[in-house]
C-alpha positions as YAML, in Angstrom:
chain: A
units: angstrom
residues:
- id: 1
  name: UNK
  ca: [9.18, 9.11, 3.19]
- id: 2
  name: UNK
  ca: [11.59, 6.40, 4.31]
- id: 3
  name: UNK
  ca: [14.01, 5.89, 1.47]
- id: 4
  name: UNK
  ca: [15.23, 2.38, 0.80]
- id: 5
  name: UNK
  ca: [16.86, 0.44, -1.97]
- id: 6
  name: UNK
  ca: [15.19, 1.83, -5.08]
- id: 7
  name: UNK
  ca: [14.30, 0.17, -8.31]
- id: 8
  name: UNK
  ca: [12.71, 2.36, -10.96]
- id: 9
  name: UNK
  ca: [10.85, 0.42, -13.60]
- id: 10
  name: UNK
  ca: [10.07, 1.92, -16.98]
- id: 11
  name: UNK
  ca: [6.99, 0.16, -18.26]
- id: 12
  name: UNK
  ca: [7.03, 0.19, -22.04]
- id: 13
  name: UNK
  ca: [4.07, 2.10, -23.34]
- id: 14
  name: UNK
  ca: [1.26, -0.34, -24.03]
- id: 15
  name: UNK
  ca: [-0.36, 2.21, -26.29]
- id: 16
  name: UNK
  ca: [1.96, 1.56, -29.22]
- id: 17
  name: UNK
  ca: [0.56, 2.49, -32.58]
- id: 18
  name: UNK
  ca: [0.09, 0.57, -35.83]
- id: 19
  name: UNK
  ca: [1.65, 2.37, -38.80]
- id: 20
  name: UNK
  ca: [1.26, 1.69, -42.49]
- id: 21
  name: UNK
  ca: [5.01, 1.15, -42.80]
- id: 22
  name: UNK
  ca: [6.26, -1.11, -40.02]
- id: 23
  name: UNK
  ca: [9.62, -0.35, -38.33]
- id: 24
  name: UNK
  ca: [12.58, -2.51, -39.22]
- id: 25
  name: UNK
  ca: [12.44, -5.83, -37.41]
- id: 26
  name: UNK
  ca: [8.74, -5.60, -36.57]
- id: 27
  name: UNK
  ca: [6.23, -8.24, -37.56]
- id: 28
  name: UNK
  ca: [4.09, -7.25, -40.54]
- id: 29
  name: UNK
  ca: [0.44, -8.28, -40.40]
- id: 30
  name: UNK
  ca: [-0.83, -10.34, -43.34]
- id: 31
  name: UNK
  ca: [-3.15, -8.66, -45.80]
- id: 32
  name: UNK
  ca: [-6.87, -8.84, -45.14]
- id: 33
  name: UNK
  ca: [-7.34, -11.05, -48.19]
- id: 34
  name: UNK
  ca: [-4.73, -13.50, -46.89]
- id: 35
  name: UNK
  ca: [-6.35, -13.64, -43.47]
- id: 36
  name: UNK
  ca: [-9.83, -14.09, -44.92]
- id: 37
  name: UNK
  ca: [-8.62, -16.91, -47.13]
- id: 38
  name: UNK
  ca: [-6.95, -18.63, -44.19]
- id: 39
  name: UNK
  ca: [-10.06, -18.08, -42.08]
- id: 40
  name: UNK
  ca: [-12.42, -19.81, -44.52]
- id: 41
  name: UNK
  ca: [-12.05, -23.14, -42.72]
- id: 42
  name: UNK
  ca: [-11.64, -21.84, -39.18]
- id: 43
  name: UNK
  ca: [-14.17, -21.77, -36.38]
- id: 44
  name: UNK
  ca: [-16.00, -18.47, -36.36]
- id: 45
  name: UNK
  ca: [-16.11, -18.53, -32.55]
- id: 46
  name: UNK
  ca: [-12.79, -20.02, -31.33]
- id: 47
  name: UNK
  ca: [-11.99, -19.97, -27.63]
- id: 48
  name: UNK
  ca: [-8.76, -18.15, -28.39]
- id: 49
  name: UNK
  ca: [-9.41, -15.84, -31.31]
- id: 50
  name: UNK
  ca: [-5.73, -15.29, -31.92]
- id: 51
  name: UNK
  ca: [-3.15, -12.68, -30.98]
- id: 52
  name: UNK
  ca: [-2.31, -11.94, -34.61]
- id: 53
  name: UNK
  ca: [-5.74, -11.97, -36.23]
- id: 54
  name: UNK
  ca: [-6.13, -8.19, -35.99]
- id: 55
  name: UNK
  ca: [-5.89, -6.42, -39.32]
- id: 56
  name: UNK
  ca: [-5.16, -2.69, -39.42]
- id: 57
  name: UNK
  ca: [-7.50, -0.65, -41.60]
- id: 58
  name: UNK
  ca: [-7.30, 2.97, -42.68]
- id: 59
  name: UNK
  ca: [-10.60, 4.26, -41.31]
- id: 60
  name: UNK
  ca: [-13.37, 3.13, -39.02]
- id: 61
  name: UNK
  ca: [-16.39, 1.63, -40.80]
- id: 62
  name: UNK
  ca: [-19.87, 2.83, -39.89]
- id: 63
  name: UNK
  ca: [-20.14, -0.09, -37.51]
- id: 64
  name: UNK
  ca: [-17.92, -2.93, -36.30]
- id: 65
  name: UNK
  ca: [-20.94, -5.07, -35.47]
- id: 66
  name: UNK
  ca: [-21.68, -7.81, -37.98]
- id: 67
  name: UNK
  ca: [-24.20, -6.87, -40.61]
- id: 68
  name: UNK
  ca: [-26.73, -9.49, -39.56]
- id: 69
  name: UNK
  ca: [-27.78, -7.35, -36.56]
- id: 70
  name: UNK
  ca: [-30.26, -4.58, -37.26]
- id: 71
  name: UNK
  ca: [-29.57, -0.94, -36.47]
- id: 72
  name: UNK
  ca: [-31.97, -1.06, -33.53]
- id: 73
  name: UNK
  ca: [-30.32, -4.07, -31.87]
- id: 74
  name: UNK
  ca: [-28.76, -3.49, -28.46]
- id: 75
  name: UNK
  ca: [-25.42, -4.47, -29.99]
- id: 76
  name: UNK
  ca: [-25.55, -1.65, -32.53]
- id: 77
  name: UNK
  ca: [-26.96, 0.87, -30.06]
- id: 78
  name: UNK
  ca: [-24.33, 0.17, -27.42]
- id: 79
  name: UNK
  ca: [-21.55, 0.49, -29.99]
- id: 80
  name: UNK
  ca: [-23.00, 3.79, -31.23]
- id: 81
  name: UNK
  ca: [-23.19, 5.08, -27.64]
- id: 82
  name: UNK
  ca: [-19.57, 4.11, -27.01]
- id: 83
  name: UNK
  ca: [-18.32, 5.72, -30.21]
- id: 84
  name: UNK
  ca: [-20.13, 8.97, -29.47]
- id: 85
  name: UNK
  ca: [-18.70, 9.02, -25.93]
- id: 86
  name: UNK
  ca: [-15.21, 8.22, -27.21]
- id: 87
  name: UNK
  ca: [-15.30, 11.24, -29.51]
- id: 88
  name: UNK
  ca: [-16.61, 13.56, -26.79]
- id: 89
  name: UNK
  ca: [-14.21, 12.40, -24.07]
- id: 90
  name: UNK
  ca: [-11.13, 12.54, -26.31]
- id: 91
  name: UNK
  ca: [-12.05, 16.06, -27.43]
- id: 92
  name: UNK
  ca: [-12.36, 17.27, -23.83]
- id: 93
  name: UNK
  ca: [-9.10, 15.65, -22.76]
- id: 94
  name: UNK
  ca: [-7.25, 17.20, -25.72]
- id: 95
  name: UNK
  ca: [-8.69, 20.61, -24.83]
- id: 96
  name: UNK
  ca: [-7.57, 20.20, -21.22]
- id: 97
  name: UNK
  ca: [-4.07, 19.07, -22.21]
- id: 98
  name: UNK
  ca: [-3.53, 21.88, -24.70]
- id: 99
  name: UNK
  ca: [-0.84, 20.19, -26.79]
- id: 100
  name: UNK
  ca: [-1.38, 16.43, -26.66]
- id: 101
  name: UNK
  ca: [-3.34, 14.72, -29.43]
- id: 102
  name: UNK
  ca: [-4.79, 11.23, -29.53]
- id: 103
  name: UNK
  ca: [-3.38, 8.96, -32.20]
- id: 104
  name: UNK
  ca: [-5.87, 6.46, -33.54]
- id: 105
  name: UNK
  ca: [-5.56, 2.82, -34.58]
- id: 106
  name: UNK
  ca: [-8.48, 1.13, -36.31]
- id: 107
  name: UNK
  ca: [-8.44, -2.65, -36.63]
- id: 108
  name: UNK
  ca: [-10.78, -5.50, -37.40]
- id: 109
  name: UNK
  ca: [-10.92, -9.28, -37.33]
- id: 110
  name: UNK
  ca: [-12.00, -11.59, -40.15]
- id: 111
  name: UNK
  ca: [-14.64, -13.32, -37.98]
- id: 112
  name: UNK
  ca: [-16.23, -9.98, -37.07]
- id: 113
  name: UNK
  ca: [-15.58, -7.17, -34.67]
- id: 114
  name: UNK
  ca: [-12.58, -4.94, -34.23]
- id: 115
  name: UNK
  ca: [-11.73, -1.76, -32.44]
- id: 116
  name: UNK
  ca: [-10.81, 1.90, -32.40]
- id: 117
  name: UNK
  ca: [-7.87, 2.57, -30.08]
- id: 118
  name: UNK
  ca: [-6.84, 6.12, -29.23]
- id: 119
  name: UNK
  ca: [-3.75, 6.94, -27.18]
- id: 120
  name: UNK
  ca: [-2.16, 10.25, -26.24]
- id: 121
  name: UNK
  ca: [1.47, 10.23, -25.14]
- id: 122
  name: UNK
  ca: [3.76, 13.07, -24.19]
- id: 123
  name: UNK
  ca: [1.13, 15.71, -23.55]
- id: 124
  name: UNK
  ca: [1.65, 18.76, -21.35]
- id: 125
  name: UNK
  ca: [-0.88, 17.54, -18.76]
- id: 126
  name: UNK
  ca: [-1.12, 13.82, -19.48]
- id: 127
  name: UNK
  ca: [1.90, 11.56, -19.64]
- id: 128
  name: UNK
  ca: [-0.40, 8.96, -21.18]
- id: 129
  name: UNK
  ca: [-4.11, 8.78, -21.84]
- id: 130
  name: UNK
  ca: [-6.04, 6.12, -23.68]
- id: 131
  name: UNK
  ca: [-9.64, 5.61, -24.74]
- id: 132
  name: UNK
  ca: [-10.44, 2.49, -26.74]
- id: 133
  name: UNK
  ca: [-13.52, 0.87, -28.23]
- id: 134
  name: UNK
  ca: [-13.66, -2.88, -28.76]
- id: 135
  name: UNK
  ca: [-16.23, -5.09, -30.45]
- id: 136
  name: UNK
  ca: [-15.49, -8.77, -29.94]
- id: 137
  name: UNK
  ca: [-16.94, -12.07, -31.19]
- id: 138
  name: UNK
  ca: [-15.41, -15.07, -29.46]
- id: 139
  name: UNK
  ca: [-16.00, -17.91, -27.05]
- id: 140
  name: UNK
  ca: [-15.55, -17.83, -23.31]
- id: 141
  name: UNK
  ca: [-12.80, -20.00, -21.84]
- id: 142
  name: UNK
  ca: [-14.02, -22.53, -19.25]
- id: 143
  name: UNK
  ca: [-12.41, -20.60, -16.36]
- id: 144
  name: UNK
  ca: [-14.36, -17.45, -17.29]
- id: 145
  name: UNK
  ca: [-17.61, -19.40, -17.28]
- id: 146
  name: UNK
  ca: [-16.67, -21.00, -13.94]
- id: 147
  name: UNK
  ca: [-15.75, -17.64, -12.40]
- id: 148
  name: UNK
  ca: [-19.08, -16.14, -13.44]
- id: 149
  name: UNK
  ca: [-20.91, -19.18, -12.07]
- id: 150
  name: UNK
  ca: [-19.22, -18.64, -8.70]
- id: 151
  name: UNK
  ca: [-20.64, -15.10, -8.70]
- id: 152
  name: UNK
  ca: [-24.11, -16.51, -9.39]
- id: 153
  name: UNK
  ca: [-24.18, -15.55, -13.09]
- id: 154
  name: UNK
  ca: [-25.17, -18.38, -15.45]
- id: 155
  name: UNK
  ca: [-23.15, -17.74, -18.61]
- id: 156
  name: UNK
  ca: [-23.74, -21.26, -19.97]
- id: 157
  name: UNK
  ca: [-27.53, -20.99, -20.01]
- id: 158
  name: UNK
  ca: [-28.92, -22.35, -23.27]
- id: 159
  name: UNK
  ca: [-25.73, -24.31, -24.00]
- id: 160
  name: UNK
  ca: [-25.03, -28.03, -23.59]
- id: 161
  name: UNK
  ca: [-22.86, -29.09, -20.61]
- id: 162
  name: UNK
  ca: [-19.18, -28.53, -21.40]
- id: 163
  name: UNK
  ca: [-20.00, -26.73, -24.65]
- id: 164
  name: UNK
  ca: [-18.06, -23.54, -25.28]
- id: 165
  name: UNK
  ca: [-20.05, -20.33, -24.93]
- id: 166
  name: UNK
  ca: [-19.90, -18.06, -28.00]
- id: 167
  name: UNK
  ca: [-20.31, -14.41, -27.05]
- id: 168
  name: UNK
  ca: [-20.54, -10.87, -28.35]
- id: 169
  name: UNK
  ca: [-19.04, -8.01, -26.35]
- id: 170
  name: UNK
  ca: [-18.80, -4.29, -26.90]
- id: 171
  name: UNK
  ca: [-17.13, -1.86, -24.56]
- id: 172
  name: UNK
  ca: [-15.35, 1.44, -24.14]
- id: 173
  name: UNK
  ca: [-12.36, 1.56, -21.78]
- id: 174
  name: UNK
  ca: [-10.16, 4.45, -20.75]
- id: 175
  name: UNK
  ca: [-7.37, 5.41, -18.41]
- id: 176
  name: UNK
  ca: [-5.80, 8.84, -17.86]
- id: 177
  name: UNK
  ca: [-2.37, 9.22, -16.22]
- id: 178
  name: UNK
  ca: [-1.55, 12.91, -15.51]
- id: 179
  name: UNK
  ca: [2.02, 14.10, -15.02]
- id: 180
  name: UNK
  ca: [1.40, 16.10, -11.87]
- id: 181
  name: UNK
  ca: [1.22, 13.89, -8.74]
- id: 182
  name: UNK
  ca: [-1.48, 16.16, -7.32]
- id: 183
  name: UNK
  ca: [-3.80, 15.28, -10.24]
- id: 184
  name: UNK
  ca: [-5.50, 11.87, -9.99]
- id: 185
  name: UNK
  ca: [-5.47, 8.99, -12.44]
- id: 186
  name: UNK
  ca: [-8.92, 7.95, -13.67]
- id: 187
  name: UNK
  ca: [-10.22, 4.75, -15.24]
- id: 188
  name: UNK
  ca: [-13.56, 3.74, -16.67]
- id: 189
  name: UNK
  ca: [-15.03, 0.82, -18.56]
- id: 190
  name: UNK
  ca: [-18.58, 0.30, -19.77]
- id: 191
  name: UNK
  ca: [-19.53, -2.89, -21.57]
- id: 192
  name: UNK
  ca: [-22.38, -5.02, -22.91]
- id: 193
  name: UNK
  ca: [-22.31, -8.80, -23.43]
- id: 194
  name: UNK
  ca: [-24.56, -11.33, -25.15]
- id: 195
  name: UNK
  ca: [-24.11, -15.08, -25.54]
- id: 196
  name: UNK
  ca: [-25.47, -17.31, -28.27]
- id: 197
  name: UNK
  ca: [-27.47, -19.01, -25.52]
- id: 198
  name: UNK
  ca: [-29.56, -15.89, -25.02]
- id: 199
  name: UNK
  ca: [-27.87, -14.50, -21.89]
- id: 200
  name: UNK
  ca: [-27.16, -10.75, -21.80]
- id: 201
  name: UNK
  ca: [-25.73, -8.39, -19.21]
- id: 202
  name: UNK
  ca: [-24.26, -4.93, -18.64]
- id: 203
  name: UNK
  ca: [-21.19, -4.04, -16.63]
- id: 204
  name: UNK
  ca: [-18.92, -1.11, -15.98]
- id: 205
  name: UNK
  ca: [-17.84, 1.64, -13.65]
- id: 206
  name: UNK
  ca: [-15.64, 4.68, -13.17]
- id: 207
  name: UNK
  ca: [-12.96, 4.91, -10.49]
- id: 208
  name: UNK
  ca: [-10.36, 7.40, -9.28]
- id: 209
  name: UNK
  ca: [-6.75, 6.83, -8.21]
- id: 210
  name: UNK
  ca: [-5.11, 9.85, -6.57]
- id: 211
  name: UNK
  ca: [-1.59, 9.86, -5.15]
- id: 212
  name: UNK
  ca: [-2.51, 12.64, -2.70]
- id: 213
  name: UNK
  ca: [-5.77, 13.21, -0.87]
- id: 214
  name: UNK
  ca: [-7.94, 16.26, -1.50]
- id: 215
  name: UNK
  ca: [-11.21, 15.49, 0.20]
- id: 216
  name: UNK
  ca: [-13.19, 18.06, -1.78]
- id: 217
  name: UNK
  ca: [-12.07, 16.36, -5.00]
- id: 218
  name: UNK
  ca: [-13.24, 12.96, -3.78]
- id: 219
  name: UNK
  ca: [-16.58, 14.42, -2.70]
- id: 220
  name: UNK
  ca: [-17.06, 15.90, -6.17]
- id: 221
  name: UNK
  ca: [-16.13, 12.68, -7.97]
- id: 222
  name: UNK
  ca: [-18.19, 10.35, -5.78]
- id: 223
  name: UNK
  ca: [-21.00, 12.88, -5.52]
- id: 224
  name: UNK
  ca: [-21.34, 12.99, -9.30]
- id: 225
  name: UNK
  ca: [-21.89, 9.26, -9.48]
- id: 226
  name: UNK
  ca: [-24.08, 9.09, -6.39]
- id: 227
  name: UNK
  ca: [-26.41, 11.59, -8.03]
- id: 228
  name: UNK
  ca: [-26.64, 9.41, -11.14]
- id: 229
  name: UNK
  ca: [-27.11, 6.23, -9.11]
- id: 230
  name: UNK
  ca: [-29.85, 7.78, -6.97]
- id: 231
  name: UNK
  ca: [-31.68, 8.89, -10.11]
- id: 232
  name: UNK
  ca: [-31.86, 5.32, -11.40]
- id: 233
  name: UNK
  ca: [-32.05, 3.27, -8.19]
- id: 234
  name: UNK
  ca: [-31.61, 4.47, -4.61]
- id: 235
  name: UNK
  ca: [-29.72, 1.29, -3.75]
- id: 236
  name: UNK
  ca: [-27.19, 1.57, -6.58]
- id: 237
  name: UNK
  ca: [-24.58, 3.89, -5.07]
- id: 238
  name: UNK
  ca: [-24.04, 2.06, -1.77]
- id: 239
  name: UNK
  ca: [-24.00, -1.27, -3.60]
- id: 240
  name: UNK
  ca: [-21.75, -0.24, -6.48]
- id: 241
  name: UNK
  ca: [-19.40, 1.85, -4.31]
- id: 242
  name: UNK
  ca: [-18.76, -1.14, -2.04]
- id: 243
  name: UNK
  ca: [-18.38, -3.35, -5.10]
- id: 244
  name: UNK
  ca: [-15.65, -0.99, -6.36]
- id: 245
  name: UNK
  ca: [-13.87, -1.00, -2.99]
- id: 246
  name: UNK
  ca: [-13.95, -4.80, -2.92]
- id: 247
  name: UNK
  ca: [-13.09, -5.29, -6.59]
- id: 248
  name: UNK
  ca: [-10.10, -2.93, -6.69]
- id: 249
  name: UNK
  ca: [-8.46, -4.52, -3.66]
- id: 250
  name: UNK
  ca: [-4.81, -5.52, -4.16]
- id: 251
  name: UNK
  ca: [-5.04, -8.61, -1.98]
- id: 252
  name: UNK
  ca: [-1.32, -9.20, -1.57]
- id: 253
  name: UNK
  ca: [-0.88, -5.60, -0.35]
- id: 254
  name: UNK
  ca: [-4.01, -5.31, 1.76]
- id: 255
  name: UNK
  ca: [-4.86, -1.99, 0.13]
- id: 256
  name: UNK
  ca: [-7.04, -0.72, -2.69]
- id: 257
  name: UNK
  ca: [-5.70, 0.50, -6.02]
- id: 258
  name: UNK
  ca: [-7.26, 3.91, -5.50]
- id: 259
  name: UNK
  ca: [-10.19, 5.58, -3.78]
- id: 260
  name: UNK
  ca: [-12.91, 3.78, -5.66]
- id: 261
  name: UNK
  ca: [-15.97, 5.05, -7.42]
- id: 262
  name: UNK
  ca: [-18.60, 2.66, -8.75]
- id: 263
  name: UNK
  ca: [-18.28, -0.82, -10.23]
- id: 264
  name: UNK
  ca: [-21.00, -3.19, -11.41]
- id: 265
  name: UNK
  ca: [-21.25, -6.39, -13.42]
- id: 266
  name: UNK
  ca: [-23.77, -9.08, -14.36]
- id: 267
  name: UNK
  ca: [-26.60, -6.53, -14.52]
- id: 268
  name: UNK
  ca: [-29.67, -8.06, -16.17]
- id: 269
  name: UNK
  ca: [-32.36, -8.00, -13.48]
- id: 270
  name: UNK
  ca: [-34.27, -5.07, -15.04]
- id: 271
  name: UNK
  ca: [-35.50, -4.16, -18.48]
- id: 272
  name: UNK
  ca: [-32.46, -3.82, -20.77]
- id: 273
  name: UNK
  ca: [-33.52, -0.26, -21.59]
- id: 274
  name: UNK
  ca: [-33.11, 0.69, -17.93]
- id: 275
  name: UNK
  ca: [-29.63, -0.81, -17.75]
- id: 276
  name: UNK
  ca: [-28.70, 0.88, -21.03]
- id: 277
  name: UNK
  ca: [-29.89, 4.28, -19.79]
- id: 278
  name: UNK
  ca: [-27.88, 3.93, -16.57]
- id: 279
  name: UNK
  ca: [-24.69, 2.93, -18.42]
- id: 280
  name: UNK
  ca: [-25.18, 5.78, -20.87]
- id: 281
  name: UNK
  ca: [-25.55, 8.43, -18.18]
- id: 282
  name: UNK
  ca: [-22.55, 7.11, -16.25]
- id: 283
  name: UNK
  ca: [-20.41, 7.11, -19.38]
- id: 284
  name: UNK
  ca: [-21.53, 10.58, -20.45]
- id: 285
  name: UNK
  ca: [-20.66, 11.95, -16.98]
- id: 286
  name: UNK
  ca: [-17.02, 10.86, -16.97]
- id: 287
  name: UNK
  ca: [-15.62, 14.27, -17.89]
- id: 288
  name: UNK
  ca: [-18.00, 16.07, -15.51]
- id: 289
  name: UNK
  ca: [-16.68, 13.95, -12.64]
- id: 290
  name: UNK
  ca: [-12.99, 14.02, -13.62]
- id: 291
  name: UNK
  ca: [-11.91, 16.98, -15.77]
- id: 292
  name: UNK
  ca: [-12.46, 19.67, -13.08]
- id: 293
  name: UNK
  ca: [-10.13, 17.80, -10.71]
- id: 294
  name: UNK
  ca: [-7.26, 17.72, -13.20]
- id: 295
  name: UNK
  ca: [-7.89, 21.31, -14.26]
- id: 296
  name: UNK
  ca: [-7.57, 22.34, -10.61]
- id: 297
  name: UNK
  ca: [-4.38, 20.34, -9.84]
- id: 298
  name: UNK
  ca: [-2.42, 20.15, -13.09]
- id: 299
  name: UNK
  ca: [-0.22, 23.17, -12.30]
- id: 300
  name: UNK
  ca: [0.24, 22.52, -8.57]
- id: 301
  name: UNK
  ca: [3.85, 22.64, -7.30]
- id: 302
  name: UNK
  ca: [5.39, 19.33, -6.21]
- id: 303
  name: UNK
  ca: [8.71, 17.91, -5.03]
- id: 304
  name: UNK
  ca: [10.83, 15.08, -6.35]
- id: 305
  name: UNK
  ca: [9.80, 12.92, -3.38]
- id: 306
  name: UNK
  ca: [6.14, 13.55, -4.20]
- id: 307
  name: UNK
  ca: [6.78, 12.51, -7.81]
- id: 308
  name: UNK
  ca: [8.42, 9.31, -6.57]
- id: 309
  name: UNK
  ca: [5.39, 8.57, -4.40]
- id: 310
  name: UNK
  ca: [3.13, 8.99, -7.44]
- id: 311
  name: UNK
  ca: [5.28, 6.52, -9.37]
- id: 312
  name: UNK
  ca: [5.09, 4.02, -6.50]
- id: 313
  name: UNK
  ca: [1.31, 4.29, -6.50]
- id: 314
  name: UNK
  ca: [1.43, 3.66, -10.24]
- id: 315
  name: UNK
  ca: [3.35, 0.51, -9.40]
- id: 316
  name: UNK
  ca: [0.37, -0.60, -7.33]
- id: 317
  name: UNK
  ca: [-1.81, 0.21, -10.34]
- id: 318
  name: UNK
  ca: [0.28, -2.12, -12.49]
- id: 319
  name: UNK
  ca: [0.17, -4.89, -9.87]
- id: 320
  name: UNK
  ca: [-3.62, -4.83, -9.72]
- id: 321
  name: UNK
  ca: [-4.10, -4.71, -13.48]
- id: 322
  name: UNK
  ca: [-1.78, -7.59, -14.27]
- id: 323
  name: UNK
  ca: [-2.75, -9.84, -11.36]
- id: 324
  name: UNK
  ca: [-6.40, -9.21, -10.56]
- id: 325
  name: UNK
  ca: [-8.21, -7.16, -13.18]
- id: 326
  name: UNK
  ca: [-11.04, -9.23, -14.63]
- id: 327
  name: UNK
  ca: [-10.99, -7.46, -18.00]
- id: 328
  name: UNK
  ca: [-7.23, -7.85, -18.44]
- id: 329
  name: UNK
  ca: [-7.30, -11.56, -17.59]
- id: 330
  name: UNK
  ca: [-10.36, -12.13, -19.81]
- id: 331
  name: UNK
  ca: [-8.71, -10.35, -22.72]
- id: 332
  name: UNK
  ca: [-5.50, -12.32, -22.37]
- id: 333
  name: UNK
  ca: [-7.35, -15.63, -22.19]
- id: 334
  name: UNK
  ca: [-9.59, -14.92, -25.19]
- id: 335
  name: UNK
  ca: [-6.84, -13.72, -27.54]
- id: 336
  name: UNK
  ca: [-7.56, -10.01, -27.34]
- id: 337
  name: UNK
  ca: [-5.42, -7.34, -28.95]
- id: 338
  name: UNK
  ca: [-2.44, -6.94, -26.62]
- id: 339
  name: UNK
  ca: [-1.87, -3.22, -27.20]
- id: 340
  name: UNK
  ca: [-5.49, -2.51, -26.32]
- id: 341
  name: UNK
  ca: [-5.54, -4.82, -23.28]
- id: 342
  name: UNK
  ca: [-2.40, -3.26, -21.80]
- id: 343
  name: UNK
  ca: [-3.28, 0.30, -22.76]
- id: 344
  name: UNK
  ca: [-4.13, 1.05, -19.13]
- id: 345
  name: UNK
  ca: [-0.55, 0.64, -17.93]
- id: 346
  name: UNK
  ca: [1.41, 3.85, -17.25]
- id: 347
  name: UNK
  ca: [4.59, 4.65, -19.16]
- id: 348
  name: UNK
  ca: [6.56, 4.93, -15.92]
- id: 349
  name: UNK
  ca: [6.17, 3.28, -12.51]
- id: 350
  name: UNK
  ca: [8.38, 2.63, -9.50]
- id: 351
  name: UNK
  ca: [8.99, 0.03, -6.81]
- id: 352
  name: UNK
  ca: [11.02, 0.66, -3.67]
- id: 353
  name: UNK
  ca: [12.13, -2.15, -1.41]
- id: 354
  name: UNK
  ca: [10.22, -2.21, 1.88]
- id: 355
  name: UNK
  ca: [9.08, 1.38, 1.52]
- id: 356
  name: UNK
  ca: [6.68, 2.95, 4.02]
- id: 357
  name: UNK
  ca: [5.69, 6.61, 4.43]
- id: 358
  name: UNK
  ca: [6.59, 8.63, 7.49]
- id: 359
  name: UNK
  ca: [3.97, 8.73, 10.21]
- id: 360
  name: UNK
  ca: [1.78, 11.80, 9.93]
- id: 361
  name: UNK
  ca: [2.83, 12.55, 6.34]
- id: 362
  name: UNK
  ca: [0.43, 13.22, 3.46]
- id: 363
  name: UNK
  ca: [1.51, 9.89, 1.99]
- id: 364
  name: UNK
  ca: [0.57, 8.09, 5.22]
- id: 365
  name: UNK
  ca: [-2.76, 9.91, 5.25]
- id: 366
  name: UNK
  ca: [-3.86, 8.60, 1.87]
- id: 367
  name: UNK
  ca: [-2.36, 5.16, 2.49]
- id: 368
  name: UNK
  ca: [-4.74, 4.84, 5.43]
- id: 369
  name: UNK
  ca: [-7.60, 5.47, 2.98]
- id: 370
  name: UNK
  ca: [-6.27, 2.74, 0.70]
- id: 371
  name: UNK
  ca: [-6.19, 0.31, 3.63]
- id: 372
  name: UNK
  ca: [-9.54, 1.35, 5.10]
- id: 373
  name: UNK
  ca: [-11.97, 2.65, 2.45]
- id: 374
  name: UNK
  ca: [-14.04, 5.66, 3.47]
- id: 375
  name: UNK
  ca: [-17.39, 7.10, 2.47]
- id: 376
  name: UNK
  ca: [-17.11, 10.26, 0.35]
- id: 377
  name: UNK
  ca: [-20.69, 11.06, -0.58]
...
């Protein structure tokens, strides 16, 4: 690696936890009764649902979906699927780490919805790992509606021109940042949306971000999802793999965040049961695709320069998430819970001035893959 002027940036952990006794100087949330009283006269579907409207609760209720929806509604079923997957994935990651444990926050909002955020920090294998469920009732900002319209998705269907679009959303998001630079970072998000105008759609994906290239690992990861895609629709893998390569492009760098996976959005062209089954199988296959890779690489030897390269790639991860990620921007514009939105950021990252890897190095080898996406399965 060519060494230049170095700036190491410590990104404060976005997975901070809510405690019953707040630290000195921190802002204490109002009681639920106070919030509910203040909310009596407020719009139940504001465009910005408020940074400070989250109320910590001691334990997760049976459901975070409003009681008016029946147990067989897609809203309830998708939430139940996400909660089951959250439990299973967190258990497997804890078993792999050996010492790290997820700490859980449970929170709700007076107008409905809430979340279950779980973050592990300081594990033996994982520097930081998060897996969070969110159930949201809100209204889409005009720019989100316009962006979807540009993609050919009519979010405002059933609404009057210029009218805000109330929506329901449920999703499970996760990111895993291992300590060892030979072990890849992994991210997934699976979500379901409905609007009050009758529009519904599924979205999601799982993607991998290694700092060093092990082709057999990428073939396993991509192969796992190609098998699932082929089972549901022979056109899915090629379509969703390219969508991931295009979506995770860091435009100002001319390189992708990682080595892709699958990504899909606006899916409502089939029976909802078919879309649900596909999302469910993808979500339930996260650990099958990812855990063996970390198990294989977590104890690999590495140098200080290799660690620095990992931290620089994490810097690229931060750049993409804060500048381009659709979910991050949507959450910020709709008043989402900040700690949950920024959970994906690593605890540590690094930027070097005008850094470029030496020709022929392992760093240059994977950088070429970031600049020119390859087929792995």
